[in-house]
py3Dmol code that shows the C-alpha trace and the ligand (Angstrom):
import py3Dmol

protein = """\
ATOM      1  CA  UNK A   1    -136.114 -28.859 -15.549  1.00  0.00           C
ATOM      2  CA  UNK A   2    -132.758 -30.081 -14.396  1.00  0.00           C
ATOM      3  CA  UNK A   3    -133.725 -30.879 -10.800  1.00  0.00           C
ATOM      4  CA  UNK A   4    -135.697 -34.092 -11.167  1.00  0.00           C
ATOM      5  CA  UNK A   5    -134.767 -37.635 -11.995  1.00  0.00           C
ATOM      6  CA  UNK A   6    -132.867 -40.320 -10.169  1.00  0.00           C
ATOM      7  CA  UNK A   7    -129.305 -39.944  -8.998  1.00  0.00           C
ATOM      8  CA  UNK A   8    -127.196 -42.400 -10.887  1.00  0.00           C
ATOM      9  CA  UNK A   9    -123.594 -43.045 -11.610  1.00  0.00           C
ATOM     10  CA  UNK A  10    -122.605 -42.206 -15.157  1.00  0.00           C
ATOM     11  CA  UNK A  11    -120.210 -44.830 -16.362  1.00  0.00           C
ATOM     12  CA  UNK A  12    -117.541 -45.125 -18.980  1.00  0.00           C
ATOM     13  CA  UNK A  13    -119.133 -45.901 -22.330  1.00  0.00           C
ATOM     14  CA  UNK A  14    -122.266 -44.018 -21.357  1.00  0.00           C
ATOM     15  CA  UNK A  15    -123.836 -41.352 -23.589  1.00  0.00           C
ATOM     16  CA  UNK A  16    -121.275 -38.622 -22.920  1.00  0.00           C
ATOM     17  CA  UNK A  17    -117.749 -39.270 -24.186  1.00  0.00           C
ATOM     18  CA  UNK A  18    -115.138 -38.619 -21.541  1.00  0.00           C
ATOM     19  CA  UNK A  19    -117.455 -39.098 -18.573  1.00  0.00           C
ATOM     20  CA  UNK A  20    -116.288 -41.804 -16.241  1.00  0.00           C
ATOM     21  CA  UNK A  21    -117.881 -42.677 -12.893  1.00  0.00           C
ATOM     22  CA  UNK A  22    -119.701 -39.453 -12.195  1.00  0.00           C
ATOM     23  CA  UNK A  23    -122.532 -39.393  -9.742  1.00  0.00           C
ATOM     24  CA  UNK A  24    -125.198 -36.953 -10.854  1.00  0.00           C
ATOM     25  CA  UNK A  25    -128.922 -36.598 -11.582  1.00  0.00           C
ATOM     26  CA  UNK A  26    -129.762 -38.869 -14.519  1.00  0.00           C
ATOM     27  CA  UNK A  27    -131.680 -36.171 -16.322  1.00  0.00           C
ATOM     28  CA  UNK A  28    -128.596 -33.935 -16.599  1.00  0.00           C
ATOM     29  CA  UNK A  29    -126.938 -36.530 -18.791  1.00  0.00           C
ATOM     30  CA  UNK A  30    -129.378 -35.629 -21.531  1.00  0.00           C
ATOM     31  CA  UNK A  31    -128.535 -31.890 -21.225  1.00  0.00           C
ATOM     32  CA  UNK A  32    -124.844 -32.139 -21.985  1.00  0.00           C
ATOM     33  CA  UNK A  33    -123.523 -31.916 -25.508  1.00  0.00           C
ATOM     34  CA  UNK A  34    -119.895 -32.826 -24.752  1.00  0.00           C
ATOM     35  CA  UNK A  35    -117.188 -32.765 -22.093  1.00  0.00           C
ATOM     36  CA  UNK A  36    -114.618 -30.026 -22.718  1.00  0.00           C
ATOM     37  CA  UNK A  37    -112.352 -30.626 -19.760  1.00  0.00           C
ATOM     38  CA  UNK A  38    -112.469 -33.921 -17.875  1.00  0.00           C
ATOM     39  CA  UNK A  39    -112.115 -34.366 -14.149  1.00  0.00           C
ATOM     40  CA  UNK A  40    -108.629 -35.795 -14.737  1.00  0.00           C
ATOM     41  CA  UNK A  41    -107.501 -32.951 -16.999  1.00  0.00           C
ATOM     42  CA  UNK A  42    -108.765 -30.340 -14.519  1.00  0.00           C
ATOM     43  CA  UNK A  43    -107.109 -32.079 -11.596  1.00  0.00           C
ATOM     44  CA  UNK A  44    -103.734 -32.175 -13.375  1.00  0.00           C
ATOM     45  CA  UNK A  45    -103.925 -28.541 -14.436  1.00  0.00           C
ATOM     46  CA  UNK A  46    -105.067 -27.286 -10.997  1.00  0.00           C
ATOM     47  CA  UNK A  47    -102.075 -29.062  -9.398  1.00  0.00           C
ATOM     48  CA  UNK A  48     -99.747 -27.316 -11.876  1.00  0.00           C
ATOM     49  CA  UNK A  49    -101.335 -23.941 -11.145  1.00  0.00           C
ATOM     50  CA  UNK A  50    -101.035 -24.446  -7.374  1.00  0.00           C
ATOM     51  CA  UNK A  51     -97.363 -25.330  -7.759  1.00  0.00           C
ATOM     52  CA  UNK A  52     -96.755 -22.198  -9.837  1.00  0.00           C
ATOM     53  CA  UNK A  53     -98.535 -19.954  -7.339  1.00  0.00           C
ATOM     54  CA  UNK A  54     -96.666 -21.554  -4.465  1.00  0.00           C
ATOM     55  CA  UNK A  55     -93.342 -20.907  -6.205  1.00  0.00           C
ATOM     56  CA  UNK A  56     -94.227 -17.329  -7.129  1.00  0.00           C
ATOM     57  CA  UNK A  57     -95.281 -16.409  -3.586  1.00  0.00           C
ATOM     58  CA  UNK A  58     -92.528 -18.299  -1.718  1.00  0.00           C
ATOM     59  CA  UNK A  59     -91.912 -16.592   1.626  1.00  0.00           C
ATOM     60  CA  UNK A  60     -95.178 -14.623   1.464  1.00  0.00           C
ATOM     61  CA  UNK A  61     -98.738 -15.091   2.649  1.00  0.00           C
ATOM     62  CA  UNK A  62    -101.577 -14.799   0.152  1.00  0.00           C
ATOM     63  CA  UNK A  63    -105.260 -14.026   0.406  1.00  0.00           C
ATOM     64  CA  UNK A  64    -107.203 -16.213  -2.037  1.00  0.00           C
ATOM     65  CA  UNK A  65    -110.420 -14.429  -2.902  1.00  0.00           C
ATOM     66  CA  UNK A  66    -112.991 -16.590  -4.591  1.00  0.00           C
ATOM     67  CA  UNK A  67    -115.775 -15.018  -6.594  1.00  0.00           C
ATOM     68  CA  UNK A  68    -119.065 -16.636  -5.646  1.00  0.00           C
ATOM     69  CA  UNK A  69    -120.676 -18.583  -6.683  1.00  0.00           C
ATOM     70  CA  UNK A  70    -118.847 -20.056  -9.678  1.00  0.00           C
ATOM     71  CA  UNK A  71    -115.378 -20.205  -8.135  1.00  0.00           C
ATOM     72  CA  UNK A  72    -116.232 -22.294  -5.100  1.00  0.00           C
ATOM     73  CA  UNK A  73    -115.107 -25.623  -6.541  1.00  0.00           C
ATOM     74  CA  UNK A  74    -111.904 -24.309  -8.181  1.00  0.00           C
ATOM     75  CA  UNK A  75    -110.960 -22.339  -5.055  1.00  0.00           C
ATOM     76  CA  UNK A  76    -111.427 -25.326  -2.760  1.00  0.00           C
ATOM     77  CA  UNK A  77    -109.314 -27.526  -5.003  1.00  0.00           C
ATOM     78  CA  UNK A  78    -106.466 -25.081  -5.617  1.00  0.00           C
ATOM     79  CA  UNK A  79    -106.137 -23.705  -2.067  1.00  0.00           C
ATOM     80  CA  UNK A  80    -105.727 -27.192  -0.651  1.00  0.00           C
ATOM     81  CA  UNK A  81    -102.585 -27.604  -2.784  1.00  0.00           C
ATOM     82  CA  UNK A  82    -100.816 -24.343  -1.901  1.00  0.00           C
ATOM     83  CA  UNK A  83     -97.605 -24.613   0.058  1.00  0.00           C
ATOM     84  CA  UNK A  84     -97.593 -20.959   1.105  1.00  0.00           C
ATOM     85  CA  UNK A  85     -99.596 -19.643   4.062  1.00  0.00           C
ATOM     86  CA  UNK A  86    -103.013 -18.536   2.852  1.00  0.00           C
ATOM     87  CA  UNK A  87    -106.246 -16.935   3.931  1.00  0.00           C
ATOM     88  CA  UNK A  88    -109.535 -17.679   2.186  1.00  0.00           C
ATOM     89  CA  UNK A  89    -112.156 -15.032   1.572  1.00  0.00           C
ATOM     90  CA  UNK A  90    -115.028 -14.465  -0.833  1.00  0.00           C
ATOM     91  CA  UNK A  91    -116.510 -11.658  -2.871  1.00  0.00           C
ATOM     92  CA  UNK A  92    -119.939 -11.851  -4.398  1.00  0.00           C
ATOM     93  CA  UNK A  93    -120.858  -9.723  -7.351  1.00  0.00           C
ATOM     94  CA  UNK A  94    -123.564 -10.224  -9.885  1.00  0.00           C
ATOM     95  CA  UNK A  95    -123.529  -9.408 -13.561  1.00  0.00           C
ATOM     96  CA  UNK A  96    -125.207 -12.282 -15.434  1.00  0.00           C
ATOM     97  CA  UNK A  97    -128.188 -13.100 -13.256  1.00  0.00           C
ATOM     98  CA  UNK A  98    -130.138 -15.881 -14.966  1.00  0.00           C
ATOM     99  CA  UNK A  99    -129.240 -14.767 -18.463  1.00  0.00           C
ATOM    100  CA  UNK A 100    -126.797 -16.522 -20.786  1.00  0.00           C
ATOM    101  CA  UNK A 101    -125.030 -13.298 -21.695  1.00  0.00           C
ATOM    102  CA  UNK A 102    -123.555 -10.529 -19.589  1.00  0.00           C
ATOM    103  CA  UNK A 103    -125.650  -7.527 -18.673  1.00  0.00           C
ATOM    104  CA  UNK A 104    -122.432  -5.528 -18.524  1.00  0.00           C
ATOM    105  CA  UNK A 105    -123.362  -4.071 -15.154  1.00  0.00           C
ATOM    106  CA  UNK A 106    -121.613  -5.341 -12.014  1.00  0.00           C
ATOM    107  CA  UNK A 107    -123.086  -5.054  -8.538  1.00  0.00           C
ATOM    108  CA  UNK A 108    -121.296  -5.818  -5.272  1.00  0.00           C
ATOM    109  CA  UNK A 109    -123.353  -8.183  -3.149  1.00  0.00           C
ATOM    110  CA  UNK A 110    -120.706  -9.187  -0.558  1.00  0.00           C
ATOM    111  CA  UNK A 111    -117.361  -7.459   0.076  1.00  0.00           C
ATOM    112  CA  UNK A 112    -114.247  -8.982   1.644  1.00  0.00           C
ATOM    113  CA  UNK A 113    -114.348  -9.921   5.326  1.00  0.00           C
ATOM    114  CA  UNK A 114    -110.579  -9.528   5.764  1.00  0.00           C
ATOM    115  CA  UNK A 115    -108.761  -6.172   5.535  1.00  0.00           C
ATOM    116  CA  UNK A 116    -106.714  -6.476   2.309  1.00  0.00           C
ATOM    117  CA  UNK A 117    -104.394  -3.557   3.124  1.00  0.00           C
ATOM    118  CA  UNK A 118    -100.742  -4.542   2.609  1.00  0.00           C
ATOM    119  CA  UNK A 119    -101.757  -8.066   1.603  1.00  0.00           C
ATOM    120  CA  UNK A 120    -101.052 -10.117  -1.535  1.00  0.00           C
ATOM    121  CA  UNK A 121    -104.406 -10.846  -3.107  1.00  0.00           C
ATOM    122  CA  UNK A 122    -105.140 -13.558  -5.671  1.00  0.00           C
ATOM    123  CA  UNK A 123    -108.601 -13.374  -7.220  1.00  0.00           C
ATOM    124  CA  UNK A 124    -109.767 -16.858  -8.031  1.00  0.00           C
ATOM    125  CA  UNK A 125    -112.296 -17.130 -10.869  1.00  0.00           C
ATOM    126  CA  UNK A 126    -113.933 -20.017 -12.664  1.00  0.00           C
ATOM    127  CA  UNK A 127    -114.320 -18.205 -15.973  1.00  0.00           C
ATOM    128  CA  UNK A 128    -113.343 -14.916 -17.531  1.00  0.00           C
ATOM    129  CA  UNK A 129    -115.548 -13.970 -20.459  1.00  0.00           C
ATOM    130  CA  UNK A 130    -115.792 -10.282 -21.463  1.00  0.00           C
ATOM    131  CA  UNK A 131    -113.577  -9.364 -18.487  1.00  0.00           C
ATOM    132  CA  UNK A 132    -116.169  -6.894 -17.158  1.00  0.00           C
ATOM    133  CA  UNK A 133    -116.392  -8.562 -13.731  1.00  0.00           C
ATOM    134  CA  UNK A 134    -112.631  -8.781 -13.176  1.00  0.00           C
ATOM    135  CA  UNK A 135    -112.004  -5.269 -14.396  1.00  0.00           C
ATOM    136  CA  UNK A 136    -114.623  -4.026 -11.951  1.00  0.00           C
ATOM    137  CA  UNK A 137    -113.050  -6.002  -9.087  1.00  0.00           C
ATOM    138  CA  UNK A 138    -109.547  -4.716  -9.907  1.00  0.00           C
ATOM    139  CA  UNK A 139    -110.943  -1.171  -9.730  1.00  0.00           C
ATOM    140  CA  UNK A 140    -112.781  -2.007  -6.501  1.00  0.00           C
ATOM    141  CA  UNK A 141    -109.530  -3.218  -4.879  1.00  0.00           C
ATOM    142  CA  UNK A 142    -107.331  -0.492  -6.282  1.00  0.00           C
ATOM    143  CA  UNK A 143    -108.227   1.957  -3.495  1.00  0.00           C
ATOM    144  CA  UNK A 144    -107.555  -0.561  -0.729  1.00  0.00           C
ATOM    145  CA  UNK A 145    -103.715  -0.399  -0.695  1.00  0.00           C
ATOM    146  CA  UNK A 146    -103.169  -4.080  -1.323  1.00  0.00           C
ATOM    147  CA  UNK A 147     -99.493  -5.156  -1.661  1.00  0.00           C
ATOM    148  CA  UNK A 148    -100.448  -6.822  -4.930  1.00  0.00           C
ATOM    149  CA  UNK A 149    -103.475  -8.116  -6.805  1.00  0.00           C
ATOM    150  CA  UNK A 150    -103.194 -11.005  -9.260  1.00  0.00           C
ATOM    151  CA  UNK A 151    -105.890 -12.773 -11.306  1.00  0.00           C
ATOM    152  CA  UNK A 152    -106.257 -16.526 -11.540  1.00  0.00           C
ATOM    153  CA  UNK A 153    -108.907 -18.249 -13.647  1.00  0.00           C
ATOM    154  CA  UNK A 154    -109.598 -21.830 -14.547  1.00  0.00           C
ATOM    155  CA  UNK A 155    -111.079 -20.912 -17.931  1.00  0.00           C
ATOM    156  CA  UNK A 156    -110.320 -18.002 -20.230  1.00  0.00           C
ATOM    157  CA  UNK A 157    -112.784 -17.258 -23.035  1.00  0.00           C
ATOM    158  CA  UNK A 158    -110.159 -15.071 -24.687  1.00  0.00           C
ATOM    159  CA  UNK A 159    -112.141 -14.574 -27.900  1.00  0.00           C
ATOM    160  CA  UNK A 160    -114.909 -12.855 -25.934  1.00  0.00           C
ATOM    161  CA  UNK A 161    -112.715 -10.308 -24.171  1.00  0.00           C
ATOM    162  CA  UNK A 162    -113.522  -6.610 -24.379  1.00  0.00           C
ATOM    163  CA  UNK A 163    -110.187  -5.327 -25.773  1.00  0.00           C
ATOM    164  CA  UNK A 164    -110.440  -1.869 -24.199  1.00  0.00           C
ATOM    165  CA  UNK A 165    -110.331  -3.406 -20.679  1.00  0.00           C
ATOM    166  CA  UNK A 166    -106.679  -4.459 -21.227  1.00  0.00           C
ATOM    167  CA  UNK A 167    -107.093  -7.230 -18.668  1.00  0.00           C
ATOM    168  CA  UNK A 168    -103.897  -9.024 -17.692  1.00  0.00           C
ATOM    169  CA  UNK A 169    -104.553 -12.492 -16.328  1.00  0.00           C
ATOM    170  CA  UNK A 170    -101.700 -13.936 -14.326  1.00  0.00           C
ATOM    171  CA  UNK A 171    -102.745 -17.618 -14.092  1.00  0.00           C
ATOM    172  CA  UNK A 172    -104.935 -19.385 -16.683  1.00  0.00           C
ATOM    173  CA  UNK A 173    -105.953 -23.041 -16.499  1.00  0.00           C
ATOM    174  CA  UNK A 174    -107.321 -23.483 -19.995  1.00  0.00           C
ATOM    175  CA  UNK A 175    -108.330 -21.339 -22.950  1.00  0.00           C
ATOM    176  CA  UNK A 176    -112.039 -21.976 -23.399  1.00  0.00           C
ATOM    177  CA  UNK A 177    -113.969 -21.951 -26.691  1.00  0.00           C
ATOM    178  CA  UNK A 178    -117.005 -19.679 -26.957  1.00  0.00           C
ATOM    179  CA  UNK A 179    -119.524 -22.243 -25.761  1.00  0.00           C
ATOM    180  CA  UNK A 180    -122.060 -22.262 -22.917  1.00  0.00           C
ATOM    181  CA  UNK A 181    -120.076 -24.166 -20.313  1.00  0.00           C
ATOM    182  CA  UNK A 182    -121.315 -25.708 -17.085  1.00  0.00           C
ATOM    183  CA  UNK A 183    -119.924 -27.856 -14.272  1.00  0.00           C
ATOM    184  CA  UNK A 184    -116.974 -27.499 -11.887  1.00  0.00           C
ATOM    185  CA  UNK A 185    -118.799 -24.596 -10.198  1.00  0.00           C
ATOM    186  CA  UNK A 186    -120.436 -23.176 -13.320  1.00  0.00           C
ATOM    187  CA  UNK A 187    -124.165 -23.136 -13.762  1.00  0.00           C
ATOM    188  CA  UNK A 188    -127.209 -22.500 -15.834  1.00  0.00           C
ATOM    189  CA  UNK A 189    -130.120 -21.386 -13.660  1.00  0.00           C
ATOM    190  CA  UNK A 190    -128.085 -22.600 -10.650  1.00  0.00           C
ATOM    191  CA  UNK A 191    -127.950 -26.193 -11.902  1.00  0.00           C
ATOM    192  CA  UNK A 192    -124.908 -28.328 -12.859  1.00  0.00           C
ATOM    193  CA  UNK A 193    -122.421 -26.590 -10.514  1.00  0.00           C
ATOM    194  CA  UNK A 194    -121.572 -29.864  -8.802  1.00  0.00           C
ATOM    195  CA  UNK A 195    -120.524 -31.748 -11.901  1.00  0.00           C
ATOM    196  CA  UNK A 196    -116.833 -32.575 -11.629  1.00  0.00           C
ATOM    197  CA  UNK A 197    -116.019 -31.854 -15.274  1.00  0.00           C
ATOM    198  CA  UNK A 198    -116.577 -28.823 -17.544  1.00  0.00           C
ATOM    199  CA  UNK A 199    -119.153 -29.587 -20.196  1.00  0.00           C
ATOM    200  CA  UNK A 200    -121.038 -27.800 -22.958  1.00  0.00           C
ATOM    201  CA  UNK A 201    -124.741 -27.367 -22.403  1.00  0.00           C
ATOM    202  CA  UNK A 202    -127.025 -28.250 -25.271  1.00  0.00           C
ATOM    203  CA  UNK A 203    -128.577 -25.054 -26.724  1.00  0.00           C
ATOM    204  CA  UNK A 204    -132.004 -26.725 -26.505  1.00  0.00           C
ATOM    205  CA  UNK A 205    -131.691 -26.503 -22.667  1.00  0.00           C
ATOM    206  CA  UNK A 206    -131.084 -22.786 -22.373  1.00  0.00           C
ATOM    207  CA  UNK A 207    -133.016 -21.681 -25.471  1.00  0.00           C
ATOM    208  CA  UNK A 208    -136.318 -22.850 -23.982  1.00  0.00           C
TER     209      UNK A 208
END
"""
ligand_1 = """\
22
PRP
C -119.616 -15.669 -14.367
C -118.157 -15.998 -13.971
C -117.550 -14.637 -13.820
C -118.272 -13.804 -14.827
C -117.422 -13.640 -16.065
O -120.311 -15.401 -13.182
O -118.087 -16.724 -12.766
O -117.687 -14.080 -12.520
O -119.490 -14.508 -15.161
O -117.999 -12.856 -17.022
P -117.340 -11.550 -17.571
O -115.871 -11.768 -17.778
O -118.059 -11.293 -18.875
O -117.569 -10.441 -16.581
P -121.913 -15.329 -13.118
O -122.325 -13.920 -13.254
O -122.480 -16.315 -14.083
O -122.242 -15.762 -11.637
P -121.874 -17.060 -10.763
O -120.390 -17.003 -10.494
O -122.691 -16.951 -9.539
O -122.223 -18.283 -11.616
"""
view = py3Dmol.view(width=600, height=400)
view.addModel(protein, "pdb")
view.setStyle({"model": 0}, {"cartoon": {"style": "trace"}})
view.addModel(ligand_1, "xyz")
view.setStyle({"model": 1}, {"stick": {}})
view.zoomTo()
view.show()
């Protein structure tokens, strides 16, 4: 499921409203209920966020830490628009596995390559849901004597947050409804990450 079918260009007026000129496997078209954030809307918002970060860190160097795998598209787009010196690194943790809901337990799979001591860190995320992952990462970095640690996410599922975590998010692209979202780095069973928009997956796909 999800990996077969011809590669075609989805065109304006095709089955999914808001999808214009997207190259993707044809079968995926039938898996998407709607487009939540179009390629154009994301592009505009990412440029605004990059400008804000560049202004906030004027005169400083930042380390942009992307959380793999979901943040790889957002990180690559936003870092290429920063006007402050920056270093790119990645962390890999796992909490969801192949499930549609969080297991609540976070495991470190890959730590930072750079030494974050005395550095300004910006954690780059695709999506914050319960906040469990980010809270764990904040704790993980708290013993490393960073100059600062800020959180940046494209999507914030605010309604799903665990209140007791008291997570403060410094940069948010969009507030996201409580739907199963895919695309722009986000997946279901590792599929759909390359779609350039954020869409809602049909429940019939993940309920199988
Ligand atoms: C997603 C997302 C966040 C996390 C958010 O990652 O990228 O890292 O879940 O959930 P939380 O706020 O409830 O902790 P996922 O585990 O799906 O892995 P992926 O990035 O490899 O897709």
